[in-house]
Each structure stands twice: as structure tokens, then as C-alpha cells.
Backbone bond lengths (Angstrom), bond angles and torsions (degrees), N, CA, C in turn:
res aa  C-N    CA-C-N  psi(-1)  N-CA   C-N-CA  omega(-1)  CA-C   N-CA-C  phi
1 M - - - 1.388 - - 1.519 114.84 -
2 A 1.269 118.11 -38.38 1.495 125.39 -172.58 1.590 102.98 -85.90
3 D 1.281 116.43 153.30 1.535 120.15 179.97 1.566 113.11 -90.12
4 S 1.270 110.59 10.26 1.506 110.26 171.16 1.622 104.50 -173.23
5 H 1.521 108.51 150.73 1.419 113.29 179.87 1.431 119.20 -64.40
6 T 1.404 114.42 -13.61 1.340 120.72 178.25 1.533 115.60 -92.24
7 Y 1.206 114.65 7.51 1.574 124.03 178.19 1.483 110.46 -44.80
8 T 1.402 115.07 131.10 1.477 122.85 172.13 1.537 106.03 -100.90
9 P 1.359 121.66 125.83 1.357 121.50 177.14 1.573 111.63 -59.64
10 A 1.330 115.55 147.86 1.492 117.63 172.63 1.581 111.68 -62.22
11 P 1.304 109.52 152.90 1.542 115.72 175.69 1.629 108.13 -68.47
12 A 1.177 115.42 -177.21 1.459 125.38 177.07 1.570 110.94 -66.96
13 A 1.440 112.71 -38.44 1.472 111.91 -171.43 1.469 105.68 -160.83
14 D 1.378 114.29 174.29 1.508 126.76 -178.74 1.482 114.78 56.68
15 F 1.358 114.19 56.40 1.425 118.86 -178.61 1.481 109.23 -151.49
16 V 1.406 121.29 163.05 1.390 124.83 162.51 1.533 110.69 -114.21
17 L 1.275 121.08 136.75 1.476 122.84 -176.01 1.546 107.12 -124.65
18 P 1.397 118.47 109.51 1.428 117.14 177.14 1.542 109.78 -84.76
19 F 1.452 109.88 149.83 1.464 114.88 179.95 1.552 105.54 -143.87
20 S 1.373 115.10 165.55 1.465 114.41 178.25 1.516 109.02 -151.92
21 M 1.255 116.37 161.50 1.419 126.72 169.86 1.527 109.31 -127.09
22 P 1.261 117.02 72.73 1.514 122.26 -171.05 1.452 117.01 -56.69
23 E 1.383 117.95 -30.47 1.546 120.16 178.75 1.610 109.97 -68.30
24 L 1.306 117.76 -17.35 1.394 126.51 -177.23 1.579 114.16 -104.35
25 G 1.355 116.03 -16.11 1.393 121.95 179.75 1.524 110.86 80.44
26 V 1.200 117.90 31.20 1.502 127.41 -176.78 1.445 114.36 -124.61
27 R 1.307 118.66 135.15 1.383 126.91 172.39 1.650 112.09 -122.49
28 G 1.310 111.99 171.81 1.515 112.69 -177.69 1.584 111.61 -165.63
29 R 1.376 110.42 171.69 1.519 114.91 174.17 1.444 105.37 -145.22
30 V 1.395 113.80 145.76 1.408 121.30 170.57 1.493 105.54 -117.95
31 V 1.411 114.37 138.98 1.412 127.42 173.87 1.483 117.53 -122.11
32 R 1.308 117.16 124.79 1.593 115.18 165.94 1.528 108.45 -125.05
33 L 1.274 110.87 138.40 1.497 120.23 177.32 1.592 110.87 -122.82
34 Q 1.315 110.23 138.65 1.442 116.44 172.59 1.616 112.44 -131.90
35 S 1.263 112.45 -78.45 1.452 113.31 175.67 1.505 118.05 -65.38
36 V 1.386 111.37 -26.48 1.538 114.70 176.16 1.435 107.21 -70.56
37 S 1.267 119.95 -51.87 1.520 120.65 -179.59 1.564 113.25 -64.71
38 A 1.205 117.93 -34.34 1.488 120.73 174.74 1.462 117.06 -64.88
39 R 1.435 112.02 -41.89 1.408 115.79 176.24 1.504 111.41 -72.02
40 A 1.336 121.68 -38.84 1.444 120.52 176.18 1.424 114.93 -60.26
41 L 1.289 121.30 -45.21 1.401 126.53 -179.62 1.546 114.95 -76.55
42 A 1.163 113.11 -22.06 1.628 118.16 -177.84 1.563 104.86 -67.60
43 A 1.221 119.58 -25.72 1.534 116.11 -178.24 1.518 114.61 -80.36
44 H 1.367 112.73 -3.45 1.482 117.76 -177.23 1.535 109.37 -128.54
45 E 1.264 119.79 137.73 1.513 124.40 172.56 1.508 107.02 -93.92
46 L 1.238 117.68 90.94 1.478 123.40 -171.42 1.504 113.76 -105.57
47 P 1.279 122.15 142.11 1.500 120.08 166.24 1.599 108.33 -61.88
48 E 1.375 114.99 152.13 1.362 115.37 -167.65 1.627 114.24 -64.27
49 P 1.323 118.57 -30.72 1.449 117.36 176.29 1.521 110.21 -64.12
50 A 1.373 117.89 -41.68 1.491 119.14 176.43 1.555 110.85 -62.83
51 G 1.244 117.07 -46.18 1.465 124.75 -176.58 1.621 103.00 -57.61
52 R 1.339 117.27 -48.92 1.468 119.71 176.00 1.623 109.21 -49.57
53 A 1.245 114.13 -55.70 1.444 119.63 -174.98 1.528 110.42 -57.38
54 L 1.336 117.83 -41.56 1.492 118.18 177.12 1.575 113.06 -67.82
55 G 1.304 112.03 -38.64 1.443 112.21 -178.98 1.679 112.22 -66.95
56 E 1.286 110.80 -37.49 1.501 113.80 174.61 1.545 110.51 -64.88
57 A 1.331 114.49 -39.78 1.529 117.03 -178.98 1.436 111.75 -65.59
58 L 1.354 123.57 -35.92 1.468 132.12 172.16 1.566 103.69 -52.90
59 V 1.273 116.91 -63.32 1.557 116.95 176.38 1.447 118.46 -47.95
60 L 1.349 111.93 -54.33 1.530 117.19 178.76 1.458 108.59 -50.81
61 T 1.334 122.58 -50.39 1.423 124.45 -165.84 1.635 103.02 -68.46
62 A 1.291 121.46 -41.88 1.475 123.66 -179.87 1.504 109.20 -59.43
63 M 1.392 120.75 -35.97 1.394 123.77 179.05 1.589 108.03 -70.36
64 L 1.302 119.18 -41.28 1.456 115.49 178.56 1.464 116.73 -76.71
65 G 1.230 115.44 -40.25 1.564 120.57 174.72 1.441 111.44 -55.27
66 S 1.312 116.44 -51.40 1.481 120.02 -165.60 1.631 106.55 -72.94
67 S 1.339 116.11 -30.67 1.438 121.82 178.73 1.648 113.68 -64.78
68 L 1.328 116.95 -16.70 1.335 125.61 -179.19 1.550 115.06 -92.81
69 K 1.325 115.00 -18.16 1.506 122.71 -175.31 1.501 104.41 49.66
70 L 1.283 110.45 54.97 1.514 128.99 -176.75 1.591 115.86 -66.68
71 D 1.321 117.14 125.65 1.467 118.05 166.17 1.444 107.58 -104.87
72 G 1.234 123.25 84.09 1.513 123.90 -166.78 1.527 109.88 153.14
73 R 1.332 113.85 -149.79 1.511 114.34 -178.72 1.523 112.08 -131.08
74 L 1.189 117.03 145.87 1.592 125.60 173.92 1.465 105.10 -115.06
75 T 1.329 119.92 127.93 1.399 124.67 -179.64 1.631 104.67 -116.31
76 L 1.318 112.71 126.53 1.562 116.09 167.61 1.506 107.24 -109.36
77 Q 1.267 114.50 130.71 1.466 122.59 -178.68 1.492 111.14 -135.73
78 T 1.395 116.91 141.30 1.444 123.65 168.45 1.473 112.25 -119.00
79 K 1.264 125.57 135.50 1.436 122.71 174.65 1.579 101.91 -131.17
80 G 1.301 107.79 136.18 1.537 115.81 -170.69 1.527 111.90 -147.08
81 S 1.397 119.66 164.63 1.391 125.17 179.95 1.527 111.50 -90.06
82 G 1.274 117.59 2.79 1.525 116.93 176.46 1.473 114.98 -94.27
83 P 1.362 118.82 -171.07 1.471 122.35 -174.28 1.509 112.92 -58.77
84 L 1.294 116.79 -39.06 1.510 122.48 175.14 1.595 106.16 -87.06
85 D 1.345 114.24 81.91 1.455 114.46 -169.05 1.641 109.66 -88.14
86 L 1.232 118.62 -6.91 1.456 122.15 177.43 1.537 116.09 -147.52
87 L 1.315 118.43 125.11 1.436 119.10 166.97 1.562 104.72 -126.50
88 A 1.356 111.93 134.16 1.515 117.44 174.54 1.503 110.48 -134.66
89 V 1.330 117.08 131.97 1.467 125.35 176.08 1.449 111.61 -129.98
90 D 1.255 122.52 128.62 1.398 125.44 175.38 1.621 108.93 -107.23
91 Y 1.275 113.27 142.15 1.591 121.19 172.97 1.543 102.92 -120.06
92 Y 1.296 117.49 131.27 1.572 120.61 -175.64 1.603 95.83 -116.17
93 G 1.200 115.38 133.65 1.484 123.83 175.99 1.541 111.07 -78.79
94 R 1.209 119.82 151.61 1.500 117.73 171.20 1.409 117.03 -49.41
95 D 1.348 118.71 148.52 1.483 123.52 170.69 1.532 104.11 -155.69
96 D 1.470 109.28 -173.11 1.447 120.21 -175.16 1.471 112.76 -58.17
97 E 1.287 120.97 -21.02 1.490 120.85 -177.92 1.604 108.42 -101.39
98 R 1.341 121.81 -16.33 1.328 121.09 -177.27 1.596 111.41 -126.92
99 A 1.289 112.89 126.71 1.478 120.93 -179.23 1.489 115.30 -70.32
100 H 1.338 107.93 -33.22 1.543 123.45 -177.34 1.438 114.43 -119.84
101 A 1.383 121.25 154.41 1.392 122.94 175.17 1.584 107.12 -71.15
102 G 1.231 114.46 154.29 1.509 120.02 -175.99 1.532 116.46 -124.19
103 L 1.354 114.70 148.02 1.538 118.01 175.66 1.476 108.56 -126.97
104 R 1.279 113.18 150.08 1.612 119.54 164.04 1.628 106.51 -147.12
105 G 1.275 117.27 151.00 1.371 124.12 178.48 1.467 116.36 -140.53
106 Y 1.505 113.39 159.87 1.459 121.73 -177.95 1.511 106.98 -148.55
107 A 1.348 110.99 139.31 1.424 114.85 178.31 1.555 104.39 -134.35
108 R 1.437 113.71 140.52 1.423 119.46 175.92 1.401 114.84 -117.77
109 V 1.371 123.08 126.32 1.409 127.10 -173.05 1.599 108.05 -122.92
110 N 1.353 107.27 129.16 1.501 116.12 174.30 1.582 107.04 -84.68
111 E 1.229 116.70 106.88 1.555 121.83 -171.65 1.527 106.78 -65.89
112 R 1.375 118.75 -34.57 1.475 114.08 -175.97 1.580 107.79 -66.67
113 K 1.338 116.15 -46.29 1.520 115.73 -178.86 1.499 111.91 -68.61
114 L 1.357 118.60 -23.11 1.452 114.26 174.23 1.482 115.33 -74.52
115 A 1.238 115.79 -34.84 1.558 126.16 175.20 1.464 107.59 -60.54
116 E 1.211 120.96 -42.80 1.538 128.31 179.12 1.435 112.81 -58.42
117 L 1.445 109.97 -40.95 1.499 113.07 179.88 1.446 115.04 -72.21
118 G 1.277 118.57 -35.79 1.466 124.28 -172.89 1.508 112.53 64.74
119 G 1.276 115.74 -126.54 1.589 119.71 -175.50 1.486 111.30 -74.55
120 A 1.353 114.67 -11.23 1.524 116.94 -175.17 1.537 110.58 -78.03
121 S 1.451 114.76 -13.36 1.427 119.77 177.34 1.510 120.14 -58.43
122 S 1.393 107.16 -18.76 1.580 114.21 -178.54 1.450 115.32 -59.27
123 T 1.402 117.91 -28.30 1.431 114.15 -173.89 1.621 107.43 -92.60
124 F 1.469 109.85 152.23 1.377 117.39 -176.49 1.604 115.17 -57.81
125 A 1.194 109.50 -45.01 1.492 118.53 -179.68 1.497 111.66 -55.31
126 N 1.347 121.03 -49.72 1.366 128.15 174.49 1.496 117.01 -63.74
127 L 1.385 115.18 -38.37 1.349 121.54 -177.58 1.594 113.10 -69.05
128 T 1.366 114.12 -43.93 1.447 117.63 -176.07 1.545 109.66 -96.60
129 G 1.273 121.92 -21.31 1.467 120.70 -171.75 1.524 111.82 65.32
130 E 1.295 115.69 -158.73 1.413 122.96 175.60 1.492 110.75 -78.09
131 G 1.294 122.39 139.30 1.340 120.56 -178.78 1.648 115.41 -178.44
132 V 1.289 116.77 -154.27 1.541 117.04 -176.71 1.480 106.61 -139.00
133 L 1.231 120.23 157.21 1.444 132.51 166.00 1.472 107.26 -110.36
134 A 1.340 114.69 126.92 1.494 119.84 -177.89 1.558 105.94 -127.51
135 I 1.316 113.39 129.82 1.497 119.52 176.95 1.603 107.68 -114.81
136 T 1.249 120.79 120.17 1.477 126.91 -178.18 1.465 112.86 -118.38
137 I 1.411 114.20 122.75 1.451 121.38 -179.09 1.573 108.95 -106.38
138 E 1.319 119.19 119.87 1.480 125.78 -176.94 1.449 107.35 -119.45
139 P 1.320 123.06 98.20 1.424 124.90 177.28 1.534 108.77 -66.77
140 R 1.275 116.57 147.44 1.566 121.65 -179.69 1.506 106.65 -65.93
141 V 1.102 121.25 -42.65 1.567 126.42 -174.80 1.538 109.26 -136.15
142 G 1.242 117.27 153.10 1.529 120.67 164.32 1.568 106.35 87.26
143 D 1.401 110.01 -118.00 1.517 118.99 -171.96 1.531 113.92 -43.22
144 Q 1.354 110.47 154.10 1.387 124.04 -179.01 1.639 105.84 -78.91
145 S 1.342 114.38 153.52 1.440 120.55 -179.76 1.687 107.63 -65.06
146 Y 1.253 112.09 157.84 1.376 120.37 170.17 1.438 121.27 -135.67
147 Q 1.319 120.65 135.61 1.522 117.99 -177.75 1.599 109.12 -131.35
148 G 1.277 113.64 130.82 1.463 119.86 169.77 1.549 109.33 -110.88
149 I 1.385 112.55 144.84 1.510 113.58 178.68 1.555 105.88 -132.81
150 V 1.224 117.98 142.49 1.497 125.00 170.15 1.560 112.78 -141.34
151 P 1.228 116.51 154.76 1.482 120.28 175.29 1.542 108.91 -58.24
152 L 1.404 111.33 147.94 1.462 119.34 174.60 1.580 102.62 -75.48
153 S 1.421 111.74 135.98 1.445 118.68 167.68 1.550 106.99 -75.17
154 D 1.315 111.50 147.53 1.431 121.01 177.45 1.622 112.34 -78.12
155 R 1.449 117.77 -3.55 1.373 122.47 -176.95 1.506 107.33 -92.43
156 S 1.316 121.18 -55.29 1.431 123.80 -174.15 1.499 111.76 -170.81
157 I 1.396 115.75 169.45 1.358 118.01 174.92 1.523 112.61 -67.78
158 A 1.242 114.94 -32.74 1.522 119.78 176.14 1.555 110.47 -59.38
159 A 1.353 118.45 -44.27 1.481 119.86 -179.92 1.490 107.36 -67.34
160 S 1.455 120.73 -33.90 1.370 116.69 176.32 1.456 118.82 -63.36
161 A 1.314 112.62 -30.98 1.464 118.35 176.66 1.548 110.71 -74.31
162 E 1.311 116.67 -42.78 1.405 115.57 174.52 1.519 115.88 -55.21
163 G 1.458 115.78 -36.38 1.421 117.79 167.03 1.414 122.26 -62.52
164 Y 1.374 108.78 -35.65 1.486 111.79 172.94 1.545 117.42 -61.43
165 F 1.276 115.69 -44.42 1.487 119.05 -178.05 1.633 105.73 -67.62
166 L 1.278 118.85 -42.86 1.411 121.03 -176.37 1.520 111.84 -61.41
167 Q 1.381 112.95 -36.78 1.473 117.81 -176.69 1.526 110.87 -82.60
168 S 1.351 115.75 -49.17 1.457 118.94 -172.64 1.641 115.55 -75.61
169 E 1.438 111.66 -36.78 1.419 114.88 -172.84 1.602 112.77 -128.31
170 Q 1.259 115.09 12.10 1.448 126.21 -176.83 1.543 113.19 43.31
171 L 1.341 116.76 46.38 1.528 119.86 -174.43 1.514 101.42 -122.54
172 P 1.575 110.47 118.30 1.382 115.04 174.78 1.614 109.83 -62.61
173 T 1.281 112.54 137.99 1.441 115.72 -168.98 1.623 102.65 -144.72
174 A 1.428 116.13 140.74 1.391 122.10 178.50 1.566 105.77 -129.42
175 I 1.301 121.65 134.22 1.445 125.61 -174.84 1.487 106.44 -136.20
176 K 1.422 113.31 134.39 1.390 122.18 170.25 1.474 113.60 -122.23
177 L 1.421 122.96 121.12 1.428 122.83 -168.56 1.615 109.04 -124.65
178 A 1.324 118.82 152.43 1.370 118.50 171.01 1.492 108.25 -152.85
179 A 1.346 114.71 148.65 1.548 119.09 171.07 1.518 104.70 -151.80
180 A 1.322 112.31 147.42 1.508 120.05 -177.31 1.554 107.75 -159.34
181 P 1.368 113.08 152.36 1.488 118.43 -179.51 1.554 106.66 -86.04
182 A 1.278 116.01 145.27 1.486 126.98 177.01 1.555 106.96 -114.19
183 Y 1.287 115.53 110.48 1.510 122.78 -175.44 1.477 108.55 -92.12
184 V 1.411 113.68 119.51 1.439 120.71 178.16 1.483 111.86 -102.97
185 P 1.357 120.89 129.62 1.484 115.73 -178.17 1.510 114.95 -60.30
186 G 1.286 116.20 132.96 1.565 121.38 -179.09 1.617 108.72 99.90
187 N 1.300 116.89 -18.25 1.491 118.07 -178.46 1.502 107.25 -101.25
188 R 1.427 116.15 125.66 1.293 118.42 175.80 1.551 119.13 -65.75
189 Q 1.230 111.67 -38.06 1.502 121.19 179.99 1.493 115.31 -100.43
190 A 1.403 114.74 133.25 1.421 116.83 179.79 1.491 113.27 -65.92
191 A 1.330 114.08 155.02 1.507 121.83 171.58 1.581 108.84 -102.43
192 W 1.398 115.85 113.70 1.445 112.56 -170.89 1.515 109.64 -86.35
193 R 1.321 109.78 151.22 1.496 119.83 174.04 1.483 105.51 -118.88
194 A 1.413 114.66 154.93 1.425 114.54 178.61 1.685 105.28 -154.52
195 G 1.271 117.90 153.96 1.418 121.67 -179.10 1.514 109.63 -166.60
196 G 1.303 110.63 161.75 1.532 120.31 -178.27 1.508 120.11 -166.16
197 I 1.169 117.01 160.96 1.607 123.11 175.05 1.546 106.83 -129.25
198 M 1.295 110.64 133.72 1.473 116.61 174.14 1.689 110.44 -123.77
199 L 1.301 110.16 129.28 1.418 116.81 169.35 1.456 113.31 -110.05
200 Q 1.340 117.02 142.91 1.465 120.60 -176.20 1.528 109.30 -154.68
201 A 1.403 108.51 141.42 1.534 113.07 176.45 1.520 112.21 -68.76
202 I 1.301 117.48 140.71 1.425 123.00 -178.83 1.580 104.15 -77.00
203 P 1.397 115.90 127.89 1.507 114.83 -175.15 1.561 110.03 -65.43
204 E 1.273 115.94 150.44 1.432 130.70 177.71 1.549 106.50 52.59
205 Q 1.136 121.05 35.51 1.536 124.21 168.08 1.480 113.41 -125.52
206 S 1.312 119.86 128.14 1.404 123.78 179.05 1.496 115.14 -60.39
207 R 1.299 114.24 143.01 1.353 119.85 -179.33 1.647 111.44 -144.76
208 D 1.333 116.31 158.53 1.441 117.66 177.57 1.555 110.96 -101.32
209 E 1.389 112.40 128.34 1.521 113.16 -174.40 1.539 110.61 -62.01
210 D 1.283 119.25 -29.68 1.472 117.86 -176.94 1.509 108.76 -72.40
211 D 1.316 121.05 -33.56 1.407 127.19 174.64 1.459 111.40 -67.54
212 W 1.407 121.18 -40.40 1.439 122.68 179.31 1.642 109.60 -68.47
213 N 1.339 115.89 -37.51 1.397 115.94 173.07 1.327 116.39 -67.10
214 R 1.276 121.71 -40.79 1.491 126.92 173.38 1.467 113.17 -48.33
215 L 1.446 113.68 -55.72 1.413 119.90 -177.57 1.510 117.65 -62.53
216 A 1.386 109.31 -37.62 1.580 113.96 176.58 1.570 110.10 -73.26
217 M 1.309 117.17 -16.31 1.453 117.41 174.44 1.521 108.10 -79.50
218 F 1.378 116.30 -43.66 1.553 113.54 175.35 1.481 109.08 -65.04
219 L 1.267 127.63 -33.98 1.455 124.85 176.40 1.523 111.27 -59.74
220 D 1.269 113.49 -34.55 1.592 117.48 -173.32 1.514 108.43 -77.91
221 T 1.344 120.12 -5.42 1.459 122.40 -178.50 1.570 105.74 -91.59
222 V 1.225 123.36 -7.48 1.433 128.04 -174.47 1.618 109.12 -71.96
223 Q 1.271 114.31 123.02 1.497 114.74 177.84 1.524 112.90 -90.52
224 D 1.213 114.44 155.29 1.509 122.78 -178.28 1.433 111.61 -52.15
225 I 1.368 119.00 -43.34 1.403 116.63 -178.16 1.461 114.87 -69.26
226 E 1.408 123.98 -21.42 1.429 122.46 169.46 1.429 115.32 -68.49
227 L 1.418 115.70 -28.88 1.552 118.01 179.09 1.500 105.31 -74.96
228 L 1.408 124.37 -32.49 1.379 128.79 -170.78 1.500 117.52 -94.06
229 D 1.312 117.20 -14.14 1.362 122.22 -168.36 1.604 108.35 -78.36
230 M 1.302 119.78 111.93 1.489 123.45 -171.99 1.581 108.69 -76.09
231 Q 1.414 112.60 -18.68 1.432 116.15 177.43 1.600 116.41 -81.99
232 L 1.369 113.79 -12.90 1.424 116.61 -179.87 1.580 109.84 -99.13
233 P 1.434 114.55 110.92 1.482 114.19 175.42 1.395 113.15 -52.84
234 V 1.348 120.06 138.62 1.387 123.85 176.49 1.503 114.76 -64.48
235 E 1.331 118.48 -31.12 1.363 127.19 175.79 1.622 110.86 -60.23
236 D 1.397 116.57 -37.78 1.341 121.29 174.48 1.536 113.07 -66.88
237 L 1.410 114.26 -38.10 1.458 118.25 179.70 1.596 110.59 -67.95
238 L 1.387 116.47 -39.98 1.409 115.82 -178.42 1.439 109.36 -70.73
239 W 1.411 121.07 -32.39 1.410 121.81 174.41 1.510 114.24 -60.28
240 R 1.325 118.63 -43.53 1.362 128.14 -177.11 1.557 107.75 -61.05
241 L 1.375 114.96 -41.59 1.462 119.57 -176.40 1.549 112.55 -76.36
242 F 1.367 115.57 -43.36 1.489 118.52 -159.60 1.570 110.43 -129.60
243 H 1.355 121.08 20.66 1.431 119.01 -176.03 1.583 112.51 -66.47
244 E 1.187 115.58 -26.32 1.493 114.80 172.88 1.410 120.22 -75.20
245 D 1.292 118.03 1.37 1.375 127.66 -176.88 1.438 116.44 -118.08
246 A 1.275 117.21 14.70 1.462 125.59 -178.53 1.534 117.91 55.47
247 V 1.356 114.23 44.31 1.506 119.77 -175.71 1.569 106.40 -64.09
248 R 1.428 107.61 136.02 1.502 115.95 176.24 1.607 107.92 -119.47
249 V 1.255 114.08 134.66 1.407 119.14 177.62 1.613 104.03 -106.35
250 H 1.425 107.49 150.43 1.372 117.36 -175.27 1.592 112.20 -120.30
251 S 1.252 116.26 -171.88 1.633 114.36 176.04 1.443 116.61 -64.58
252 F 1.279 113.68 135.40 1.638 121.97 179.93 1.511 102.82 -82.15
253 E 1.271 105.11 161.09 1.447 121.87 178.03 1.617 109.62 -124.03
254 L 1.380 116.56 123.98 1.534 116.32 -177.37 1.485 107.64 -81.25
255 L 1.265 112.48 154.56 1.426 122.90 -177.68 1.623 110.27 -128.42
256 D 1.416 116.12 139.70 1.420 122.25 173.71 1.480 111.98 -127.22
257 F 1.355 109.78 157.94 1.504 115.29 174.72 1.534 102.62 -73.01
258 H 1.403 118.21 134.02 1.394 121.42 177.34 1.501 109.23 -147.02
259 C 1.291 117.02 128.90 1.465 124.69 175.67 1.444 111.01 -116.87
260 G 1.353 124.40 131.12 1.384 125.30 -173.99 1.555 111.33 -88.98
261 C 1.321 119.07 -1.39 1.466 126.38 -172.50 1.642 104.24 -58.39
262 D 1.340 116.76 143.15 1.446 121.31 167.25 1.507 109.85 -160.82
263 A 1.339 115.07 165.78 1.528 116.26 -164.59 1.638 101.20 -79.41
264 G 1.190 123.73 -22.36 1.480 125.98 179.91 1.445 108.86 -65.89
265 R 1.417 121.80 -46.38 1.398 125.38 176.05 1.548 113.61 -61.38
266 I 1.404 117.36 -44.00 1.326 120.49 173.60 1.482 119.50 -60.00
267 A 1.364 112.52 -42.37 1.497 116.87 173.02 1.504 110.52 -60.96
268 G 1.314 121.21 -36.92 1.457 121.95 -178.62 1.480 111.03 -64.57
269 V 1.477 116.16 -29.80 1.431 112.19 178.80 1.504 111.02 -82.17
270 L 1.331 120.16 -29.60 1.462 123.08 173.38 1.453 117.49 -65.93
271 R 1.292 115.08 -21.00 1.493 122.32 172.11 1.446 113.96 -56.11
272 A 1.303 117.16 -32.44 1.541 120.89 -179.78 1.489 111.50 -78.42
273 Y 1.347 122.99 -6.93 1.465 126.64 -175.40 1.554 103.86 -88.88
274 S 1.277 115.72 153.41 1.560 124.39 170.58 1.387 110.52 -72.37
275 D 1.260 111.51 153.30 1.604 117.31 177.73 1.490 110.34 -52.57
276 A 1.325 119.06 -43.40 1.483 125.03 -179.10 1.498 108.51 -61.87
277 D 1.410 120.19 -45.03 1.547 119.54 174.10 1.423 115.16 -58.84
278 R 1.345 117.75 -42.20 1.466 119.68 -175.70 1.506 111.17 -69.21
279 E 1.403 114.96 -32.95 1.386 117.43 180.00 1.542 112.87 -69.56
280 G 1.422 113.23 -28.40 1.433 119.00 172.08 1.498 115.87 -70.72
281 L 1.220 112.64 -23.81 1.505 116.27 -179.71 1.554 113.73 -90.45
282 A 1.378 118.26 -17.99 1.344 119.34 179.55 1.508 117.87 -77.91
283 D 1.289 114.14 149.31 1.542 126.84 178.03 1.653 104.45 -75.12
284 E 1.250 108.71 171.18 1.507 119.95 179.14 1.437 114.83 -56.45
285 D 1.335 119.90 -24.59 1.445 124.97 -177.88 1.605 106.22 -92.62
286 G 1.301 120.46 1.21 1.444 120.71 175.76 1.492 114.05 90.10
287 L 1.269 117.20 -0.76 1.518 121.82 177.41 1.417 111.52 -97.20
288 I 1.471 117.02 142.35 1.478 121.98 175.77 1.471 101.21 -102.43
289 R 1.394 111.91 130.05 1.486 120.37 -174.31 1.545 104.97 -110.78
290 A 1.276 115.97 124.75 1.396 124.24 176.91 1.393 116.36 -119.21
291 R 1.343 122.81 123.72 1.494 127.70 -177.46 1.496 109.37 -95.42
292 C 1.460 116.48 124.82 1.469 119.39 176.76 1.476 106.14 -70.08
293 E 1.406 119.94 134.72 1.421 129.04 176.40 1.456 113.23 -68.80
294 F 1.329 116.24 -23.32 1.435 125.57 -171.07 1.499 109.69 -85.18
295 C 1.450 114.43 -60.81 1.374 119.71 -169.31 1.546 113.72 -107.30
296 G 1.342 118.83 -12.81 1.373 124.20 177.26 1.561 115.17 89.48
297 A 1.281 113.30 -0.11 1.484 120.66 -173.44 1.543 105.63 -66.16
298 V 1.368 122.65 135.21 1.416 124.23 172.60 1.458 113.58 -103.12
299 H 1.444 115.68 114.32 1.514 120.15 178.76 1.513 109.62 -93.69
300 A 1.381 116.30 134.93 1.479 119.67 175.07 1.574 104.38 -102.81
301 I 1.274 115.10 128.02 1.520 121.84 -179.77 1.415 106.81 -109.54
302 G 1.373 118.58 126.20 1.443 120.77 173.79 1.475 113.41 -105.79
303 A 1.290 116.77 177.07 1.599 117.31 -175.73 1.502 105.58 -71.03
304 Q 1.258 125.67 -26.48 1.446 122.93 -179.81 1.446 114.26 -62.37
305 A 1.423 111.76 -44.11 1.457 120.71 172.79 1.470 113.22 -51.59
306 L 1.277 122.36 -42.19 1.469 129.86 -178.79 1.448 109.02 -69.93
307 V 1.412 115.19 -45.91 1.498 116.31 -177.03 1.510 108.43 -66.35
308 S 1.285 119.66 -36.04 1.504 119.61 177.76 1.541 118.28 -59.57
309 L 1.292 111.53 -23.49 1.509 113.70 178.59 1.552 111.99 -92.45
310 A 1.331 118.55 3.09 1.440 123.30 -174.72 1.565 111.61 -71.39
């Protein structure tokens, strides 16, 4: 099953594991998140349906970003007319400063629209409404940015991404995602877990339609608990699903929570404001306090920080 006798099994969580079935012209990725998803969602007090959507978006973004071996940033964003009117997740590739790829995420919920829906807000279609899924790739140096946009599917964010790949790259893709809160006695806030598996046709390699349909059917049998169970090795899960098709697992990639916010960047934005506008934003002590929507960190910007950028 492994592509080398020196293969190191994947950890329980916070990783991307590529795999392939070369004889069938199919590749894939498994993602499991625990501390990354818990940290990302701890910064937001979200109703459970919105938390589930953000958890699944974190997994999906890790799949997409890691598949590109990206030196830069990939952003997945949904915008819709429903209560969950914005989802944004960033994937940062490894660089000289980071040993591991990083993720961060944000969700914006319109509380009035959510209350109007009541129990119906649990469906993806009602939660997001009509809208779009946008994927933006921003290389750190060199190449120009790229953005692809597709309509949101009324079924799930996974189905939306499947449509993106079919439209932009003509690649059949099947994705299964899950996210759920884990409640620990004594902790007021749940620690979210998330996971998923993606199957995708290998570009420019022949494949049999019946084989593809069979693999997609196998993937559809996966239960949420299997994607989220930290005691179940993902290699065992892949073997259960695809052992008849010579599935091969490759080296995993570790993931961290990473937020790129800092006081210097915020000060740079504030430099564009007039003195009067900045005075209106400042607290009584003269500091402008800005809260990062992704990680919740509060940055206090003083006059000296603005002067130093002049």
C-alpha cells in the first residue's frame, strides 16, 4: 500500500496525506484537522451549522492548496445571499519562515436572517443561499494571481468544488467532507474536528468510466465518524475503501494554524486615512485597536507606528 518500505504513518490529525491508484488514473488526498480546526473556530462564536461549514471549508482548502505545492497563498471564499453570507479560508504554503503549511478561516453570519430560517438553517442551501465559490491563487513571487469562480451548489461546499474542477480543469472529482464539535467536560466552548477525502482523475491519463463510478460510490459510503475518528488510522480507512485497486499512500504534509495579521500591516492601511478619520477611530488613550477577523488578535496601533511608515 505504501510507496516505500520507509513509509512513516500519518499522525492522528493536522495533516494532508496524498494517495493514488495509478493503474486506474486516479489520485486523492485525505485531510484530518484537530488543533488547526479547533484554533480556527475558537476565534468565532458560530452557530453549529456555520461552524460545520467553516470546518469543511478548512479541509477543502487544505486539499486544494497542498495539491499545488504552492509557494504563496490560496484563498477559498464563498459569498451568498443567505445567513452565512461569507466564508473565507487561506492556505499558506511552506516557506523559509514556516516549516509547515498553514491555514486560517473566517465566517460571517447574519443573525437576523439566521433567526428567520429557524431549524431550516441546517441545510447548506438555506445557510448560504444563492452565491458563488471563488478560488484565488496568489504566488509569493513571479507568476500573476489567478481566480476561478463557479456558482455555489445547493447541496454542499464539496459539490461546489466538484463543479469548479469540472468547469475549470475538466477533471472529474469526488469529495467527502465532515466537521463536528467535540464537547469536553469543563470547557464552555467545543473543540471542532474536521476531515475529508478527495478523489480526482489524473490529468492526461486514460481511465475507465466504470472504474471511476465505482470508486466514487465507495467514497460515498464513508461515514462522518470515520473521517473524524482520531483513533482510526487513515491508512486503514483507505485500505478498507480501495484495497482492491492497489491504492498507494505517499508522504504526508503537516498543517498548522497560521494567521498573517500583524500591527505593521494594519498601520500601513491606516496610513491611507486622514488625521481626522484616525482620531475618530482612536480610543481615549490615543491607540487605534483593530481585531483580526481570522484569529481574534487585537492589535493596538499608536501614532509612532504610523510615523515610522511615513
